N, C-alpha and C positions, 0 to 999 in steps of 0.2 A: 120301489126298488128294494130288494131283499138284501140285507147286509148280514153276512155270516160272521160270527165271532170266531176268535181264535180257538176257543173251546170246541165249537162245533167242527172246525177243521181238524183239530187234533183228535177228536173222538172218532170222526170218520176215518182218519188215517189209521188209528189204532184198531178199529174194527175191521179193516180190510187188509192193508199191506203189511202192517206190523204183525198182525196175527199170522199171516202167511209166512213172514220171515222167521218168527219164533218157532213155528211148526217145522220149517226146514232145518233150522239150527238144532231143534230137538232130534229130528231124524238122523242128522249127521252125527251128533254126539252119542246117540243110542247105538248106532251102527259102527262107530269107531273101534271098539274092542274086538269086533268080529272080522276085521279086515285080514286078509291072508298073511301079511307080514308080522302080525302081532302075536302069533301063537307062542313062540318061544318066550317072549317077554311076559305074556300072561301066565304061562306055566311057572316061570321063575317067581313072579309076584305071588302066585297062589301057594307055592311051596316054601316061601321065605320064612314063614313062622315056624316051620318044622326044623330048620337048620340050627345047629348049635354053634356057639362061637368058635369051637375047636374044629368045626367041619371045614372051615375056610370059606 
């Protein structure tokens, strides 16, 4: 009878499903700023450093 250790189980899990989950999370986070509704917010954040305190 072959007995698998917890380490073997966790390593197999990390090599397959966790790797896939991390890749999906990476894709979602990388694509998040490019969603259609974010254009105004991104432009405001990009130009924020050029605003003076007196500009409002």
